[in-house]
Backbone as CSV, one residue per row, in Angstrom:
resi,resn,N_x,N_y,N_z,CA_x,CA_y,CA_z,C_x,C_y,C_z
1,MET,93.138,249.006,-53.066,93.899,247.853,-52.553,95.182,248.345,-51.884
2,GLU,95.482,247.823,-50.731,96.670,248.233,-49.977,97.944,247.837,-50.715
3,GLN,98.920,248.752,-50.703,100.199,248.468,-51.336,101.128,247.734,-50.367
4,LEU,101.967,246.875,-50.931,102.946,246.138,-50.142,104.217,246.002,-50.967
5,ARG,105.330,246.490,-50.420,106.609,246.355,-51.122,107.038,244.896,-51.144
6,LEU,107.511,244.446,-52.304,107.990,243.068,-52.465,109.458,243.085,-52.855
7,ILE,110.274,242.421,-52.048,111.699,242.290,-52.335,112.012,240.809,-52.525
8,ARG,112.714,240.492,-53.606,113.001,239.090,-53.918,114.503,238.783,-53.906
9,HIS,115.295,239.730,-53.474,116.749,239.546,-53.463,117.121,238.484,-52.434
10,SER,117.956,237.540,-52.834,118.364,236.434,-51.964,119.857,236.475,-51.691
11,PHE,120.246,235.938,-50.543,121.650,235.843,-50.156,121.931,234.433,-49.645
12,PRO,121.798,233.432,-50.510,121.932,232.045,-50.054,123.295,231.709,-49.467
13,ASP,124.334,232.434,-49.873,125.675,232.152,-49.371,126.039,233.002,-48.160
14,GLN,125.104,233.869,-47.735,125.363,234.753,-46.596,124.147,234.776,-45.663
15,PRO,123.873,233.653,-44.990,122.659,233.571,-44.171,122.596,234.611,-43.053
16,GLU,123.752,234.922,-42.436,123.734,235.927,-41.369,123.351,237.296,-41.920
17,LEU,123.857,237.630,-43.115,123.512,238.912,-43.732,122.034,238.946,-44.091
18,SER,121.505,237.846,-44.593,120.091,237.797,-44.957,119.211,238.092,-43.744
19,THR,119.562,237.499,-42.592,118.797,237.769,-41.371,118.960,239.212,-40.936
20,ALA,120.169,239.743,-41.058,120.415,241.135,-40.682,119.608,242.093,-41.556
21,ILE,119.443,241.748,-42.823,118.644,242.588,-43.719,117.185,242.588,-43.289
22,SER,116.654,241.411,-42.979,115.260,241.341,-42.528,115.074,242.104,-41.216
23,ARG,116.042,242.012,-40.322,115.972,242.735,-39.050,116.008,244.248,-39.291
24,THR,116.866,244.673,-40.216,116.967,246.098,-40.527,115.681,246.616,-41.159
25,ILE,115.113,245.845,-42.063,113.846,246.245,-42.680,112.769,246.368,-41.613
26,LEU,112.709,245.417,-40.691,111.721,245.486,-39.610,111.875,246.777,-38.819
27,ARG,113.087,247.088,-38.415,113.320,248.296,-37.616,112.969,249.557,-38.383
28,ARG,113.288,249.587,-39.661,113.016,250.786,-40.459,111.517,250.930,-40.752
29,VAL,110.835,249.815,-40.966,109.383,249.867,-41.160,108.712,250.324,-39.864
30,ALA,109.158,249.775,-38.738,108.579,250.143,-37.448,108.808,251.612,-37.126
31,ALA,109.931,252.158,-37.596,110.252,253.563,-37.350,109.594,254.508,-38.347
32,GLY,108.902,253.959,-39.335,108.245,254.789,-40.335,109.156,255.249,-41.454
33,GLU,110.352,254.673,-41.533,111.303,255.064,-42.578,111.022,254.353,-43.904
34,LEU,110.374,253.195,-43.817,110.030,252.418,-45.004,108.576,251.974,-44.884
35,PRO,107.887,251.775,-46.012,106.518,251.242,-45.965,106.542,249.746,-45.664
36,PRO,105.397,249.154,-45.294,105.336,247.714,-45.048,105.964,246.926,-46.207
37,THR,106.734,245.917,-45.852,107.563,245.213,-46.837,107.518,243.708,-46.602
38,ILE,107.538,242.953,-47.684,107.673,241.502,-47.581,108.843,241.051,-48.453
39,ARG,109.689,240.200,-47.887,110.755,239.549,-48.650,110.336,238.108,-48.900
40,ILE,110.404,237.677,-50.139,110.202,236.277,-50.483,111.477,235.863,-51.207
41,HIS,112.261,235.018,-50.558,113.607,234.786,-51.069,114.032,233.336,-50.892
42,ARG,115.132,232.998,-51.538,115.643,231.625,-51.538,116.877,231.537,-50.647
43,PRO,116.762,230.845,-49.539,117.884,230.763,-48.604,118.894,229.695,-48.993
44,GLY,120.015,229.725,-48.290,120.997,228.659,-48.428,120.774,227.618,-47.352
45,SER,121.791,226.811,-47.091,121.670,225.760,-46.083,121.989,226.321,-44.706
46,GLU,120.991,226.390,-43.846,121.200,226.924,-42.504,120.215,226.312,-41.522
47,VAL,120.658,226.202,-40.287,119.763,225.900,-39.177,119.591,227.204,-38.420
48,ALA,118.359,227.679,-38.349,118.059,228.941,-37.673,117.598,228.632,-36.257
49,PHE,118.365,229.087,-35.291,118.091,228.803,-33.889,117.317,229.944,-33.239
50,GLY,116.327,229.599,-32.425,115.568,230.590,-31.699,116.274,231.005,-30.422
51,ARG,115.735,232.012,-29.752,116.359,232.515,-28.524,116.400,231.453,-27.430
52,GLN,115.353,230.629,-27.344,115.362,229.562,-26.351,116.497,228.579,-26.605
53,ASP,116.727,228.286,-27.878,117.814,227.380,-28.238,119.164,227.974,-27.831
54,MET,119.336,229.260,-28.126,120.626,229.897,-27.884,120.893,230.113,-26.398
55,ALA,119.822,230.112,-25.602,119.992,230.235,-24.148,120.272,228.889,-23.492
56,SER,120.133,227.835,-24.259,120.345,226.486,-23.722,121.829,226.231,-23.462
57,PRO,122.153,225.531,-22.393,123.556,225.168,-22.162,124.089,224.207,-23.224
58,HIS,123.178,223.661,-24.017,123.565,222.711,-25.063,123.656,223.370,-26.447
59,TYR,123.545,224.712,-26.487,123.499,225.376,-27.795,124.762,225.139,-28.617
60,GLU,125.920,225.267,-28.017,127.160,225.121,-28.787,127.259,223.738,-29.415
61,ALA,126.836,222.731,-28.679,126.852,221.367,-29.229,125.871,221.247,-30.386
62,ALA,124.720,221.914,-30.260,123.717,221.886,-31.329,124.227,222.616,-32.564
63,ALA,124.874,223.755,-32.366,125.424,224.512,-33.492,126.512,223.713,-34.197
64,ASP,127.349,223.038,-33.413,128.394,222.190,-34.004,127.763,221.056,-34.815
65,ALA,126.644,220.504,-34.313,125.963,219.426,-35.027,125.409,219.926,-36.357
66,ALA,124.889,221.163,-36.359,124.372,221.743,-37.598,125.498,221.907,-38.614
67,ARG,126.618,222.438,-38.165,127.752,222.663,-39.070,128.304,221.346,-39.597
68,ALA,128.337,220.351,-38.738,128.828,219.037,-39.165,127.945,218.430,-40.245
69,ALA,126.666,218.808,-40.241,125.727,218.320,-41.254,125.754,219.179,-42.517
70,GLY,126.591,220.223,-42.514,126.721,221.074,-43.695,125.806,222.286,-43.697
71,PHE,125.323,222.678,-42.519,124.410,223.809,-42.407,125.019,224.892,-41.517
72,ALA,124.895,226.142,-41.943,125.336,227.246,-41.101,124.424,227.337,-39.884
73,ALA,124.962,227.785,-38.770,124.172,227.984,-37.557,123.948,229.483,-37.381
74,VAL,122.693,229.917,-37.459,122.383,231.346,-37.354,121.252,231.562,-36.351
75,GLU,121.163,232.796,-35.855,120.066,233.154,-34.959,118.875,233.585,-35.788
76,ARG,117.720,233.036,-35.497,116.534,233.391,-36.259,115.920,234.663,-35.711
77,LEU,115.311,235.440,-36.600,114.682,236.686,-36.202,113.344,236.430,-35.523
78,ALA,112.584,235.488,-36.055,111.276,235.169,-35.483,111.429,234.247,-34.280
79,GLY,110.352,234.103,-33.523,110.370,233.197,-32.384,110.302,231.747,-32.835
80,GLY,110.416,230.834,-31.860,110.329,229.410,-32.176,111.632,228.688,-31.902
81,ARG,111.624,227.391,-32.175,112.809,226.563,-31.975,113.530,226.364,-33.304
82,ALA,114.610,225.610,-33.273,115.460,225.432,-34.443,114.669,224.923,-35.654
83,ALA,114.916,225.565,-36.799,114.277,225.185,-38.064,115.340,225.194,-39.159
84,VAL,115.051,224.478,-40.240,116.029,224.324,-41.315,115.585,225.046,-42.579
85,PHE,116.552,225.711,-43.206,116.375,226.307,-44.532,117.423,225.676,-45.443
86,HIS,117.041,225.419,-46.690,118.016,224.955,-47.675,117.510,225.335,-49.063
87,SER,118.219,224.922,-50.104,117.892,225.371,-51.463,116.535,224.884,-51.956
88,GLY,115.963,223.905,-51.273,114.638,223.419,-51.644,113.518,224.101,-50.883
89,THR,113.843,225.177,-50.188,112.834,225.899,-49.417,112.694,227.329,-49.903
90,ILE,111.585,227.941,-49.529,111.358,229.370,-49.772,111.142,230.029,-48.420
91,ALA,111.816,231.157,-48.224,111.693,231.902,-46.973,110.836,233.146,-47.189
92,ILE,110.049,233.470,-46.180,109.189,234.658,-46.211,109.520,235.498,-44.991
93,ALA,109.705,236.797,-45.195,109.973,237.714,-44.086,109.135,238.974,-44.320
94,ARG,108.133,239.174,-43.482,107.244,240.319,-43.664,107.356,241.278,-42.489
95,ALA,107.518,242.556,-42.785,107.623,243.589,-41.761,106.372,244.457,-41.768
96,TYR,105.711,244.524,-40.617,104.494,245.315,-40.433,104.801,246.562,-39.599
97,ALA,104.164,247.653,-39.940,104.146,248.828,-39.067,102.893,248.731,-38.210
98,ASP,103.053,248.836,-36.892,101.903,248.706,-35.997,102.247,249.363,-34.661
99,PRO,101.542,250.441,-34.292,101.846,251.123,-33.033,101.541,250.264,-31.806
100,GLN,100.676,249.279,-31.953,100.341,248.362,-30.859,100.392,246.922,-31.378
101,PRO,101.578,246.436,-31.676,101.702,245.128,-32.341,101.104,243.958,-31.566
102,ALA,101.127,244.027,-30.244,100.626,242.905,-29.451,99.131,242.676,-29.651
103,LYS,98.399,243.712,-30.020,96.948,243.585,-30.197,96.589,242.739,-31.413
104,ARG,97.524,242.623,-32.351,97.217,241.904,-33.595,98.125,240.687,-33.795
105,THR,98.611,240.158,-32.693,99.515,238.999,-32.758,98.894,237.851,-33.547
106,TYR,97.690,237.454,-33.147,97.065,236.285,-33.767,96.563,236.577,-35.177
107,ALA,96.167,237.810,-35.437,95.718,238.177,-36.787,96.854,238.025,-37.790
108,ARG,98.072,238.380,-37.374,99.218,238.232,-38.278,99.566,236.765,-38.494
109,PHE,99.506,235.980,-37.428,99.729,234.540,-37.586,98.714,233.950,-38.571
110,GLU,97.456,234.321,-38.405,96.396,233.784,-39.265,96.596,234.201,-40.716
111,GLU,96.990,235.456,-40.930,97.176,235.919,-42.305,98.297,235.147,-43.001
112,MET,99.418,234.954,-42.312,100.524,234.229,-42.923,100.157,232.765,-43.156
113,ALA,99.525,232.143,-42.169,99.129,230.742,-42.329,98.126,230.586,-43.467
114,ASP,97.191,231.520,-43.573,96.193,231.462,-44.653,96.846,231.639,-46.020
115,LEU,97.834,232.546,-46.102,98.541,232.762,-47.369,99.214,231.470,-47.826
116,ILE,99.941,230.825,-46.925,100.669,229.612,-47.288,99.716,228.462,-47.591
117,THR,98.667,228.335,-46.785,97.698,227.260,-47.010,97.006,227.409,-48.356
118,ALA,96.559,228.632,-48.669,95.884,228.878,-49.948,96.828,228.612,-51.120
119,THR,98.090,229.001,-50.961,99.085,228.764,-52.020,99.246,227.274,-52.286
120,LEU,99.401,226.500,-51.218,99.618,225.060,-51.382,98.362,224.352,-51.881
121,LYS,97.206,224.792,-51.421,95.961,224.203,-51.936,95.831,224.469,-53.426
122,GLY,96.253,225.657,-53.863,96.195,225.987,-55.279,97.063,225.082,-56.133
123,LEU,98.087,224.505,-55.520,98.974,223.572,-56.229,98.465,222.135,-56.153
124,GLY,97.436,221.917,-55.332,96.863,220.574,-55.221,97.189,219.834,-53.939
125,VAL,97.814,220.534,-52.972,98.175,219.908,-51.698,96.972,219.938,-50.752
126,ASP,96.811,218.884,-49.979,95.772,218.846,-48.939,96.309,219.613,-47.732
127,ALA,96.416,220.932,-47.889,97.057,221.779,-46.886,96.079,222.190,-45.791
128,ARG,96.577,222.154,-44.551,95.759,222.504,-43.396,96.619,223.288,-42.401
129,VAL,95.974,224.134,-41.613,96.670,224.870,-40.565,96.575,224.082,-39.265
130,GLY,97.706,223.896,-38.609,97.683,223.203,-37.322,98.949,222.411,-37.073
131,GLU,99.226,222.205,-35.818,100.413,221.464,-35.403,100.234,219.967,-35.610
132,VAL,101.251,219.342,-36.158,101.299,217.889,-36.280,102.001,217.350,-35.038
133,PRO,101.413,216.414,-34.317,102.077,215.869,-33.131,103.473,215.365,-33.464
134,GLY,104.467,215.842,-32.709,105.839,215.399,-32.912,106.623,216.232,-33.904
135,GLU,106.026,217.307,-34.443,106.736,218.107,-35.441,107.879,218.913,-34.814
136,TYR,108.855,219.293,-35.678,109.923,220.182,-35.227,109.367,221.602,-35.119
137,CYS,109.974,222.415,-34.272,109.535,223.801,-34.050,108.010,223.865,-34.016
138,PRO,107.386,223.184,-33.064,105.927,223.071,-33.056,105.213,224.407,-32.900
139,GLY,104.080,224.537,-33.588,103.304,225.765,-33.501,101.885,225.555,-33.992
140,ALA,100.951,226.268,-33.393,99.539,226.143,-33.754,99.266,226.597,-35.174
141,TYR,100.172,227.427,-35.742,99.954,227.945,-37.090,100.880,227.318,-38.124
142,SER,101.476,226.188,-37.779,102.214,225.439,-38.798,101.236,225.052,-39.906
143,VAL,101.762,224.847,-41.106,100.931,224.369,-42.209,101.380,222.949,-42.533
144,ASN,100.411,222.033,-42.529,100.723,220.627,-42.764,99.945,220.082,-43.954
145,SER,100.237,218.868,-44.299,99.468,218.168,-45.323,98.853,216.927,-44.703
146,ARG,97.558,216.771,-44.908,96.809,215.601,-44.455,96.802,215.430,-42.939
147,GLY,97.239,216.459,-42.202,97.334,216.331,-40.761,98.457,215.406,-40.332
148,THR,99.397,215.148,-41.257,100.421,214.117,-41.024,101.846,214.648,-41.078
149,VAL,102.153,215.508,-42.064,103.527,216.006,-42.218,103.538,217.526,-42.278
150,LYS,104.547,218.110,-41.670,104.703,219.561,-41.658,105.375,220.013,-42.946
151,LEU,104.789,221.039,-43.574,105.356,221.602,-44.802,105.859,223.024,-44.609
152,SER,105.357,223.691,-43.573,105.712,225.092,-43.374,105.625,225.470,-41.905
153,GLY,106.580,226.285,-41.475,106.559,226.816,-40.119,106.506,228.326,-40.149
154,ILE,105.921,228.920,-39.114,105.724,230.363,-39.037,106.160,230.848,-37.656
155,GLY,106.820,231.999,-37.613,107.224,232.600,-36.346,107.033,234.097,-36.381
156,GLN,107.006,234.707,-35.212,106.751,236.142,-35.131,107.709,236.802,-34.137
157,ARG,108.022,238.049,-34.415,108.837,238.875,-33.514,108.209,240.261,-33.473
158,MET,107.994,240.791,-32.285,107.425,242.129,-32.135,108.435,243.080,-31.522
159,ILE,108.467,244.304,-32.021,109.289,245.356,-31.452,108.410,246.606,-31.339
160,ARG,108.936,247.656,-30.739,108.173,248.893,-30.638,107.849,249.423,-32.043
161,GLY,106.579,249.550,-32.342,106.165,250.125,-33.618,105.995,249.155,-34.764
162,GLY,106.220,247.873,-34.521,106.080,246.954,-35.642,106.227,245.496,-35.272
163,ALA,106.130,244.646,-36.284,106.240,243.201,-36.080,106.802,242.540,-37.326
164,HIS,107.454,241.436,-37.103,108.017,240.619,-38.183,107.333,239.265,-38.170
165,MET,106.920,238.815,-39.354,106.416,237.454,-39.528,107.388,236.717,-40.438
166,GLY,107.888,235.595,-39.959,108.798,234.802,-40.764,108.197,233.442,-41.061
167,GLY,108.485,232.918,-42.223,107.963,231.611,-42.590,108.900,230.886,-43.536
168,VAL,108.786,229.576,-43.572,109.538,228.763,-44.517,108.596,227.713,-45.079
169,VAL,108.675,227.486,-46.382,107.888,226.454,-47.049,108.869,225.475,-47.683
170,VAL,108.689,224.186,-47.414,109.607,223.168,-47.921,109.066,222.605,-49.227
171,ALA,109.662,223.027,-50.341,109.243,222.544,-51.653,109.744,221.121,-51.890
172,SER,110.991,220.881,-51.518,111.596,219.556,-51.669,112.628,219.386,-50.563
173,GLY,113.054,218.151,-50.364,114.103,217.913,-49.378,113.633,217.858,-47.944
174,GLY,112.437,217.332,-47.706,111.979,217.153,-46.336,112.900,216.229,-45.553
175,SER,113.486,215.256,-46.252,114.411,214.335,-45.591,115.698,215.055,-45.189
176,GLU,116.092,216.070,-45.964,117.266,216.867,-45.607,117.004,217.671,-44.341
177,VAL,115.785,218.194,-44.219,115.404,218.908,-43.002,115.530,217.978,-41.804
178,ALA,114.960,216.790,-41.938,115.020,215.818,-40.849,116.458,215.428,-40.538
179,GLY,117.253,215.188,-41.580,118.633,214.772,-41.381,119.451,215.793,-40.612
180,ALA,119.189,217.075,-40.880,119.909,218.136,-40.173,119.422,218.286,-38.739
181,LEU,118.119,218.114,-38.538,117.546,218.379,-37.222,117.711,217.230,-36.225
182,VAL,117.878,216.006,-36.712,118.027,214.876,-35.776,119.178,215.117,-34.798
183,PRO,120.398,215.395,-35.271,121.486,215.626,-34.314,121.348,216.939,-33.552
184,VAL,120.753,217.950,-34.197,120.567,219.245,-33.531,119.597,219.118,-32.356
185,TYR,118.459,218.482,-32.614,117.472,218.337,-31.537,117.968,217.376,-30.461
186,GLU,118.759,216.400,-30.870,119.333,215.491,-29.882,120.261,216.274,-28.947
187,ALA,121.068,217.162,-29.541,121.979,217.979,-28.733,121.216,218.914,-27.795
188,LEU,120.097,219.456,-28.276,119.287,220.369,-27.468,118.378,219.639,-26.483
189,GLU,118.372,218.310,-26.591,117.524,217.463,-25.743,116.039,217.770,-25.959
190,LEU,115.674,217.932,-27.226,114.282,218.160,-27.612,113.771,216.920,-28.334
191,GLU,112.577,216.492,-27.990,111.988,215.331,-28.636,111.150,215.741,-29.839
192,TRP,111.230,214.956,-30.898,110.388,215.172,-32.070,110.412,213.912,-32.907
193,ASP,109.535,213.851,-33.893,109.423,212.683,-34.764,109.866,213.062,-36.178
194,PRO,111.022,212.611,-36.637,111.508,212.963,-37.982,110.537,212.614,-39.107
195,ALA,109.638,211.661,-38.877,108.676,211.276,-39.915,107.678,212.387,-40.214
196,THR,107.606,213.396,-39.347,106.668,214.504,-39.577,107.246,215.565,-40.509
197,SER,108.488,215.420,-40.925,109.122,216.404,-41.812,108.811,216.064,-43.270
198,GLY,107.952,216.864,-43.893,107.539,216.572,-45.268,107.962,217.639,-46.250
199,ASP,107.555,217.470,-47.497,107.804,218.486,-48.523,106.711,218.417,-49.586
200,VAL,106.565,219.498,-50.315,105.493,219.614,-51.308,105.667,218.605,-52.436
201,SER,106.900,218.377,-52.853,107.156,217.432,-53.946,106.601,216.053,-53.619
202,ALA,106.871,215.577,-52.417,106.395,214.250,-52.018,104.875,214.208,-51.954
203,GLU,104.271,215.306,-51.516,102.815,215.337,-51.405,102.136,215.324,-52.773
204,LEU,102.763,215.963,-53.747,102.164,216.025,-55.087,102.650,214.907,-56.003
205,GLY,103.674,214.192,-55.581,104.190,213.103,-56.396,104.873,213.556,-57.662
206,ARG,105.416,214.755,-57.619,106.170,215.295,-58.763,107.195,216.293,-58.236
207,PRO,108.244,216.571,-59.018,109.234,217.538,-58.559,108.639,218.947,-58.480
208,VAL,108.826,219.597,-57.366,108.412,220.984,-57.175,109.628,221.731,-56.640
209,ASP,110.099,222.713,-57.387,111.267,223.441,-56.901,110.851,224.711,-56.157
210,ALA,111.814,225.343,-55.527,111.532,226.534,-54.729,110.943,227.656,-55.581
211,GLY,111.372,227.734,-56.836,110.866,228.788,-57.716,109.369,228.688,-57.955
212,GLU,108.859,227.474,-58.085,107.420,227.295,-58.297,106.633,227.770,-57.071
213,ILE,107.141,227.450,-55.885,106.485,227.906,-54.657,106.555,229.422,-54.558
214,GLU,107.702,229.974,-54.892,107.889,231.434,-54.847,106.849,232.144,-55.717
215,GLU,106.715,231.695,-56.951,105.775,232.353,-57.869,104.331,232.160,-57.406
216,ALA,104.033,230.993,-56.871,102.672,230.719,-56.401,102.326,231.585,-55.192
217,LEU,103.288,231.786,-54.292,103.070,232.650,-53.137,102.799,234.088,-53.565
218,ILE,103.580,234.564,-54.519,103.415,235.942,-54.998,102.072,236.115,-55.689
219,ALA,101.675,235.132,-56.479,100.379,235.205,-57.161,99.238,235.237,-56.150
220,GLU,99.352,234.454,-55.089,98.317,234.431,-54.053,98.295,235.751,-53.284
221,LEU,99.458,236.274,-52.982,99.559,237.534,-52.253,98.972,238.690,-53.062
222,ALA,99.136,238.610,-54.388,98.639,239.672,-55.273,97.114,239.745,-55.304
223,LYS,96.440,238.729,-54.778,94.981,238.774,-54.703,94.507,239.746,-53.614
224,SER,95.383,240.038,-52.658,95.008,240.883,-51.526,95.746,242.208,-51.468
225,TYR,96.874,242.299,-52.176,97.691,243.511,-52.115,98.140,243.944,-53.512
226,GLU,98.390,245.225,-53.634,99.061,245.745,-54.823,100.550,245.647,-54.537
227,LEU,101.191,244.683,-55.146,102.598,244.440,-54.870,103.479,245.400,-55.662
228,ILE,104.434,246.011,-54.976,105.362,246.947,-55.596,106.745,246.312,-55.595
229,ASP,107.168,245.822,-56.757,108.486,245.202,-56.849,109.559,246.236,-56.533
230,THR,110.430,245.897,-55.588,111.406,246.849,-55.074,112.764,246.180,-54.908
231,GLU,113.815,246.941,-55.174,115.170,246.464,-54.904,115.573,246.893,-53.493
232,LEU,116.498,246.182,-52.912,117.024,246.592,-51.613,117.731,247.936,-51.752
233,ASP,117.407,248.863,-50.875,118.026,250.186,-50.964,119.382,250.192,-50.265
234,GLN,120.204,251.160,-50.634,121.579,251.219,-50.132,121.632,251.398,-48.617
235,GLU,120.752,252.225,-48.059,120.794,252.461,-46.615,120.495,251.187,-45.833
236,THR,119.517,250.421,-46.306,119.197,249.165,-45.634,120.377,248.202,-45.696
237,MET,120.998,248.105,-46.861,122.140,247.208,-47.015,123.295,247.627,-46.114
238,GLU,123.607,248.920,-46.110,124.728,249.402,-45.306,124.461,249.223,-43.816
239,THR,123.228,249.493,-43.400,122.878,249.332,-41.988,122.963,247.869,-41.572
240,ALA,122.479,246.982,-42.432,122.528,245.549,-42.131,123.971,245.063,-42.031
241,ARG,124.793,245.473,-42.965,126.210,245.059,-42.931,126.914,245.608,-41.687
242,ARG,126.595,246.843,-41.351,127.218,247.459,-40.180,126.803,246.734,-38.888
243,SER,125.519,246.419,-38.788,125.047,245.731,-37.582,125.658,244.348,-37.458
244,LEU,125.871,243.714,-38.591,126.481,242.379,-38.584,127.945,242.476,-38.145
245,ALA,128.637,243.489,-38.635,130.046,243.689,-38.267,130.176,244.009,-36.785
246,GLU,129.255,244.816,-36.278,129.287,245.177,-34.853,129.012,243.957,-33.977
247,ALA,128.084,243.130,-34.422,127.778,241.921,-33.661,128.968,240.965,-33.646
248,SER,129.643,240.866,-34.787,130.793,239.970,-34.890,131.948,240.413,-34.008
249,SER,132.081,241.742,-33.850,133.183,242.291,-33.047,132.817,242.453,-31.590
250,GLY,131.546,242.130,-31.290,131.093,242.268,-29.906,130.710,243.689,-29.545
251,GLY,130.588,244.542,-30.572,130.251,245.944,-30.321,128.776,246.172,-30.174
């Protein structure tokens, strides 16, 4: 069985650092300095903006809208449009080593979507892969329930020698996601239907916290990989902090 490093360290109060860590892990995995790694962690309150969002002339207004709603505005590592993370969600960041990452673009999307779908089905959700009309950050590999509400979004980023798959699963607080995104998407002049923002708790009719989703994801992943529990190493942390400082100073 293939080994996969598992890191569970979270930085809910430092969303920019959390993204920098995932970016650093991706670069180091792609360079062969680290083995393939997956982070499954608990984020804080943030709106993660994609490159298209940040290139928009309306980005600053959208970022201000996110902050006004109590969410940090950060750049997302994966592709896609603005998405929300909060304490009721679980974030997934997987770094692959691949000398020709473009050849396996769809295979990676399918693997991540299948992992999340199988996890949610195991909990009793009518989980399906596919875009819900009107959903935020629309994508063919979103995971929904009943074909009606979005529960999870997936994005990908490729670099030389590797690829990153990012995902978020909403355990609770689908209304919080919608509440944050309404003014953000309005500022970006993007149309969507807030009614498509769902959560696992509402689908199961009982409270489901992020920890339950986290453990269920790991249990499902362990069916396909030998998971190696790992702490963040000092070099990765120092590199991530340094890159964040350089970005902040414009260096």
